[in-house]
N, C-alpha and C positions, 0 to 999 in steps of 0.2 A: 614188147611182147605182151600177149594177153594171157595172164595167169589163170590157173584153175584154183579156186578156193572153196573152203567149206561154206555152205549156204548161210544166210544171215542168222537163221535160228540156231544152227549148230555153232556158228562163229561167236554167238553171244556167250557160249560156254566152252570156249576154245581150249581151256585147260584140260578138258577131258579127252581131247583129240590129238594133242601134240605128243611128241616122243623124242628121246635122245637120238643122236646120230648112230648109224649102224655099228661103228667101231668103238663106241663108248658105252652103249647100253649093256647093262649086266644081265645075266641069265634071269635073276630074280625080277628085275624090272620088265624084261620081255614078257615073262609069264603073266605078270599083272596086267600089262597093256593089252596082251592078246585077248583078254576077257572082254574088252570093249570091241564089239564087231565093227565099229566105225573109227577106231583109232588109226592114226597115220602109219603105225608100225606095220600094218598089213600091206602097205605099198613099199615101204623102205626096207623092211627086213621080213619078207614073207616066209612062211614055213610050209612044210609038206614035202613029199617026195619030189614034186615038180613045183618048187617054190615060185619060180618066175611065172609059171602058168597060173598059179593061184593069184599072183599080183595082177596079171592080165585080166582075169575074170572079175576080180574085185574092182579094178579100175572101171571096167565096162559097166558094171552094175551101179557103181556110185555115180558115174556120169549120166546113166540112163534115168536113175531115180531122183537125181537132183541133189544128192549128198554133196557132190562137187559141182560148182557152176563156174563157167568161164566168164571173165570180165568182158564187157561189151567193147571197151576201147583199150588200146595198148597203153602201157605206161612204165614208169620206173617205180619199184616198190621200196619205199623207205623202211628201214628196219633198225630200231633202236633197242639196246639192251641196257637196263639199269641194274646195277649190282654193287655189292660191297665186298671188301676183302677182310679176312679175319684180322682182328686187332685194330681196325680202322673205322672211324665213324663216317668217313667220307662216302657219299654215294657217287659212283662213277656212271658215266653214260657212254657206251661205245656206239658211235653213230655210223651208219652205213646204208647201203641200198643194194637191192637185188635186181639183176638184169641178165640178159643173155650177152655173152661175149663170144667171139669166134674161138673155137677150140684150136689154138695155135700149137703146132708141133714145138717140142723143146728147142729144136735146131733154129727156129725162127727168132729166138731170143726176145720174145715179147712177154710170155709167161715164164717166170723163173721158178725153179723148184729149189728147196733147201734140204730135201731128204730123198732117199731111194724108196722104192715100193716093193711089196711082196707080190710076185706074179699071181698066186692063188687068190689074193684079195681083189686084184684088178680083174681077173677073169670072172669072179662072182658078180662084181658090179657091172661089167660089160655085158654079161648075159642078161641081167635084169633090165638094163637100159635098152638092149636090142629087142627084147620081147615086149616090153611095155611102151617103149618110145616115150617115156616119161622121166623128167628130172624131178625126183622126189625131195631132194635136199640140195641146197646151194653150198658149193665149196666156198672157202674164205680166201679172198685175195686182198692184197695191199697195194695201193698206189700212193704216190707222195704228191701233195699239193700244199705248200707252205702258206698259200694265200687263203685257204679254207673257203673257197668260193662256193662249193656245192653245199656246204653245211648251212648256208643261209636259206637255200631252197628247202632243204630237208627239215630244218627247224620249223619252217612255216607249215609244211605238210603234216608233220607229226602232231600238230595241234588238232587235227581232225582224223583220228585213227580209225582204221577199218575194224580192228580188234586188238586186244591185248590180254596177256596172261596175268593172273593174280601173282603167281610165282611158279617158275618152272622147276624141274627136278634138281637144278643146281643152285636154286635160290634167287635167280635173276627174274626181273620183270621184262617181258618182251612186248614190243609195240610195233604194229605194222600200219603203214599209211601208203598212199599212192600219189604219184605226180603224173598227170595226164596232159599238162600244158605243153603244147608242141614246141614253143620257143624255149622253155626251160629245159626240155629234154634235149634240144639241140645244143644248149650250153653244156650239158653233161657229155654229149658226144664230142664236142669241140675240145673240152678240157682233157678228156681221156684219150684223144686220138693218138698222141705221141708218147703216152705213158707206158712204161713197163709195169707189169704186175707180178708181185712176189706171191706165190702160192703159200699162204700161211697154214691152211688146214684143208684136207680133202684130196691128197695126192692120188689115192686110189680111184676116187670117183672122177677126177679130172682125166687120169689116164684111160679110164673106161670110155670117156667121151672121145678121146683120141683113137682108141681101138675101133669104136663104132664108126667114127667118121672115115677112117682109113678103109674099112670094109665097104662102106657105101661108095666111096670114091672109086674103088676097084670095080664095083658092080656097075657103076654109071660114069664112065670116063668123060661123058659130055656134060656132066653136072656144071652148073654155073658158079658154084661157091656160095650161093645165097640160100640154098636149101636149109631148112631148119636143123637138119642133122649135122650141119657145120657148127652149131652153136652149143654153148654150155652155160648152165645156170650158175652164177657166181654172186656172192655177197662181197661187196667191195667196201673197204674202210680205208681211211687216210692214215698212212704210216707216220705222219707228223703229229697226230693227235696224242694228247697226254693220257687219254682214257683207254689206250690200247695196252692191255696188260698181258705179260708172258710169265707164267708161273713155272717154278722149277719142277723137274721130274727126277726123283732120287733113284739110286741104283741099289738093288738088293742082290747080294751074292748068295744064291741058294746053296751052293756047294763050292768046295775047293777041289781042284783036280788032284788026284792021287791021295796021299795020306797027310797032306799038309796040316800042321797044327797051327793054332792061333799064334803061338810064340814064333814059329818059323815065318808065318805070314807077316808079322810085325817086323821081323828082322829083315825080310826081303824089301818091305816098304821103305825101311830106313836107308836103303841104298839110294833112293831117289827123293824121298820126302823128309822134311823135318817133322817128327812125330812127338806131340805133346799131349800128355794125359789131361783130362778135364774132370772136374768134380761132378758136374750135372749134365747129362746128355741133352736135356731140354734147352740148354744154353747154346747148343751147337749152331743153329741157324744165325743167331746174333753174332757169335764169335767169328764166323767166316764171312759175314755179310760184307760185300764190296771188296773183298780181298782176292787178288788175282791168283789163280791156281791153288786155291785153298778149299779144303773139304772137311766135313765132319765125318768121323768114323765111329761106328758103334759095333763093338766086337766083344763077345763073351761078357756082356753086362758092363763093360767099361767104355767110356767115351774118350775120343781123341780128336784133336785138331791136327790135320796133316797139311803141309804146304810144300809144293815142289821146290827143291833147291834151284835157284835161278840158273846156275851153271849147267844143270842137267838138261834143261830144255833143248839144247842143241842136239841132243841124242835122238830126238823125235824124228824117226826115219821114214815115216809114211810119205808116199808120193802124192802130196796134195798141196794146196796153196798155203801161203803164209797166213792168210786170214783164218783158215781152218786150224792150222797148227797153233794159233794163238788162243783158241777156245779152251775154257776150263774142261769141257767134256772130252775134247780130243786128248788133253793131258791125262785125264782119268782113264780113258779107254786104252791109251797106249801104254802108260807106265804101270797101271794096275792090272788090266786084263791081259795085255801082251807080255810085258816084261816080268811081272810078278807071278802071274798065273799061267803064262805060256799059252794063251788063246790068241793065236797069231793072225793078225790082219782083220780089217773091218768086216769082210764077208764071213769069216769064221765066227767073229763076235756077234754078228747080227743073227746067226743061226744057233748060237750056243745056248742050251737050255739052262745053264747055270746062272744066268743073270735075268733079273726081272726089273721092270720099270714101275715105280710107285710114286704117286703124287703126294700122298699123305705122309707127313713127317712122323706122326705118332704111330701110324701103321707100320712104318719101317722099324721103329724100336720094338713094337709089340711082336713082330715076326721073329726078330732075333731072340727076344726073351722067350718066345714059345718054342724055339728050336726049329722053326720052319725055314729059317735063313741063317747062314753063318755070320754074315756081316752086312751092315748098311752103310752106304756112302751118301752123305747129305750134300747137296749141291746148291749153288747159287743159281738164280734165274739167268737165262740168256737175255741180252738186251736187244732192242730193235735195231740199234746201230750195228751190232754183230751180225744179225740176220741179213741186213742189207749188204754189209761188206762181203759176206760169204757168197750170197747169191750173185752179186755183181762180179765176183771172182770166177764164176763158172763152176764152183765146186758145191759139194753137199756136206751137211753136218753129220755128226754121229747120230745113230738112231735115237728117236725120242728126245731130241734136244729141246724142242719147244712145246709148250702147252698154252696156246692162246686162250685166254679166259675172258668171258664165258664162251662155251661152245654155242654155235647156232642150234636151233631146234628144228625138228621136222614137223610139218603140218600147217605151217603158216602159208606156204605157197607151193604149188606144183606147176610145172610147165611142160607142155607137150612139144615134141619135135616131129610129130607126124606130118607127112607131106601135105595132107589136105588142109593143114592149119597155117600154111605159109602165106598169110594175108596181111602181114604187118607192114603198114605204110612207112615205118621208120627203117626197115631193113636196108633200103637203098642208101641210107646215110651212114651206115656202120662201116 
């Protein structure tokens, strides 16, 4: 593919033009970014009564005036993210590359999802894609290669970066490079030819590509399958890598149904869990670390460690796979939300306004202390092995099960799927 990128002058100050993904950017961040008329947010999260129309006009202007320029030759775009985790001196580097892949339907069993999507978010992304015919941000996919062959080529390319951030909004340093050697690109194609891809992040944007592709197929039944609208921009990383990090997402209960008191809530929990009081709430993550079906609970200023009684697990009655039933978060959603709070079934829970998903441990405690939440459940992170097991079982996880860190950023690379740009000599090899 031949990507569109900020021109060299702007690329030298790329920090001013990148932005967070549409589903993680806060309202405060948006307002600050909108003040820069050339920031990528104007293409990824446009605003106005006709937001998609604004993005179309902005894109045309940026391409005409040279704000964005298209690379002369096609290639694979290497994307490294250097980051640290709280409490650790180690610098991680998540290695990957951005490319176009075919937008496979879920039924083709090539791209595998691990969560369900919300129709309203898919529709929003689909309209923006249809109007702009621009992929403004890459979704994140995982392939597995235990030989790490592609990393050798990427390590060499990253020594000559196109540009890099000083530090993005989440504290990571992002570096972009390019591989244009035809033989090396063929090695990428050959290695990935028979791989399944697990969609780690970007389910709504991927489904938007499916929606757009299906609409174009209906409109043009004689299409060859190589038109650019058949393709989707994806950032691919190796699931075998040690630098692939998944952070936990905790659960805040904003309310209890009915007039349920804290005491009655604890009493109901005790039917299913062993409940042990703890002296210090800040010890909860360490106390539950690595323990199956164990959670921290912060309720009414008191901390508890709770752990499912092993004999109770057989009561988990949802119609799903063994792999999903084994997950900590499935246990939490079934025995706490359904059995204790009577919010019955995954669909009802996904739409219930009484639960919020928060990544910050300290924010969970603060909201309970402020009275904006009744209780906080502190969770362990999901492992990559669990993600792979669930995806290969054909099922999906509970909502907000994974938070792959760091998130990719918007503004490093844009790709067009307009018909007139279908001149990539590598398409015949895909």
